[in-house]
C-alpha positions, 0 to 999 in steps of 0.5 A, a space after each residue: 636312348 635309341 634313335 638310330 632307326 628314327 634318324 636313319 629312316 625319317 625324312 629330314 623334313 622333321 622339326 620337333 624331334 630336332 629341338 627335343 631329341 628324346 624318345 617319348 613313351 607316355 604322357 598325362 595332362 601337361 607332362 611327357 615322359 621319355 623312355 629313360 623315365 625323365 618327365 617334362 612339363 609340356 608348354 607345347 601341347 601338340 602345337 595347340 592340339 591338346 588344349 585338354 591335356 594328354 590322355 584326358 581321362 574324361 575323353 579317354 573314357 568316351 573313346 574307349 566306350 565308343 570303341 568297345 561298342 563296335 561303333 563306326 570308325 570309318 564311314 566316309 560321310 555316312 550318317 552315323 550316330 556319333 556324327 549326329 551326337 557331335 552335331 547336336 552337341 555342337 549346336 546346343 552347347 556351343 552355337 546356340 548359347 552364342 547366338 550363332 547359326 552355322 552349317 557344318 562342312 566336314 572336310 579332310 582331317 587337318 587344319 589346312 584341309 579346312 582352310 582349303 575348303 573355306 577359301 574354295 567355298 568363298 570363291 564358289 559363293 561369290 564368283 570371285 577368285 581373290 582372297 585377302 590374307 595378312 602379313 605373318 599369317 599362317 593358314 597351312 601348306 597345301 597349295 591353296 592355303 599356302 597362297 594365303 600364308 605369309 612366311 617365305 620359308 613355307 612359300 619357297 618349298 613349292 619347287 618353284 610353282 607360284 602360289 596364286 589368287 591371294 593378296 596380302 594386307 598389313 596385319 594390325 600393328 604391322 606398321 606400328 601402333 600409331 597406324 591403322 592398317 585397315 586404312 590401306 585396305 579400305 583405300 585400295 577397295 575404293 580405288 579402281 586403279 589400286 590394283 586389288 581385285 575385289 576379294 571373295 573373302 578375307 581370311 584372318 587369325 585373331 591371334 597369329 600363332 605361327 606368325 609370332 603371337 601377334 594380337 589383332 585389336 578388338 576394334 580392328 577386328 570390328 572394323 574389318 568385319 564392317 569393311 567386309 560387310 560394306 564391300 560384300 566380302 566374306 569374313 573367314 576366321 581361321 580359328 585353328 590354333 586360337 580356337 577351342 578355348 585357347 584365348 579364353 573363349 571357345 571361339 577367339 572372335 567372341 572377344 570382339 563380338 563379331 560374327 564371321 561368315 565362315 570359321 575354320 577349326 581343327 587342332 584341339 577340336 577333337 579334344 584328344 589329339 585325333 585328326 579332325 577339322 570342320 568348316 562352319 558357314 552361314 547356311 546361305 553360303 552352302 553352295 556345294 554340290 554333292 561330292 564337290 569337295 570330298 576326301 576319304 577321311 572327311 569326318 572321323 567318328 572317333 573324333 566325333 566321340 571325343 569332341 562331343 565329350 569335350 564340349 559337354 565336359 568343359 563348355 556347358 557353363 563358363 567355369 572352364 572359361 573363367 579358369 583359363 582366363 585366371 591361368 592366363 593372367 598368371 602367365 601374362 604376369 610371369 612373362 612380363 617379369 621375364 621380359 623385364 629382366 631381359 630388358 635389364 640385360 640389354 635385350 629388347 623384349 616384350 610380352 604379348 598374347 590373349 588368354 593362354 596363347 602368349 609369347 615373349 618377343 626377344 627380337 632374335 631367333 638365336 636368343 629365343 633358341 638359347 632360352 628354349 634349348 636351356 629350358 628343355 635341358 631343365 625339363 620344359 618343352 616350349 617352342 618358338 614362333 615368328 618370322 625368324 623364330 624370335 618369339 618364345 611361345 606358351 601353348 600349355 594345356 588349358 587343363 594344366 594343374 596350377 603346380 605344373 604351370 608355376 613349375 614350368 614358368 619357374 623353369 622358363 625364368 631360370 633357363 632364361 637367366 642361365 642362358 644369359 648369365 
């Protein structure tokens, strides 16, 4: 396997190729193949970008048909037939059935672009600068989004430039299960000497992915929404990793029955791994002047085609949603079993998550690395998350066949026992 050119020329900033040091050549659904012909089960799925699997045949055909028709590939923010089809499908398949009415902003193609646009829009709409984020939150690494990202590893990589205009509050469970962390937030909002500038918006993940699969309770989310309403603060749900079905519903906030003012989506939004993002906003919040927030690659017509196909294929009824929830119960049970075995060995561990966004907290990045490295040797690609990489995280494709799901879980269980035998 030839990696010399890759190691010599690619920046040291690379990460995944260090954990999985092989050259991949092809992929289908939940399996990757390297150039030596070895197959791996994929529990990473592009860090949640491939919810519908690698090279999904339905989406591939939509893409091939669009390319074959000489459809517009790049068109700035021109109106195109592909854009119209995407917006109509989004409205009819996703928004209307959920009683949602949003306008759509197409920023640059990544999640951090969507977050940048969302927080800037909130500031424009409310005339305030401060954004409240939460401990262990991850919202991107461009400067505005980075200001709302908690992990010091990312914040230290600015060359000393300070991040600004964000305040951190404790996420649900951060102070222990017996403390409602929103008491602190609400106390500060009501105290003119508390030191908290009234924010334009609160940005939150309902399940923190990079932060370690920390799950916000449904009642906590409902209370957060009510606090925002009471203080004229916009609620932004960052659904970049937790959205597009990952938690068992298209939007992760559906479980709590709340209606955010602004929603950010990216990652699996295109359905095919194509870079694509949007910001959904209540219509009255659309305060942008023409061209005030733009980008050369705002709106990607190839992604419009695959995203519309994905929505029609998987979200026209609740069949797919119920199947994701069924698979989630399988992962939950098996992760619980692995955690119980680790506890028997004297390693404190616990399972957590929502839907097919699940993790095993083993308390130590070194322990988690031992497990994931052994799993890779055994043919499973799975990563870690959390402030010290202490959580073994499952982000398998939602379309994963049952036999691949079970085999992957078998590998993970066996690898855990091998790592500590």
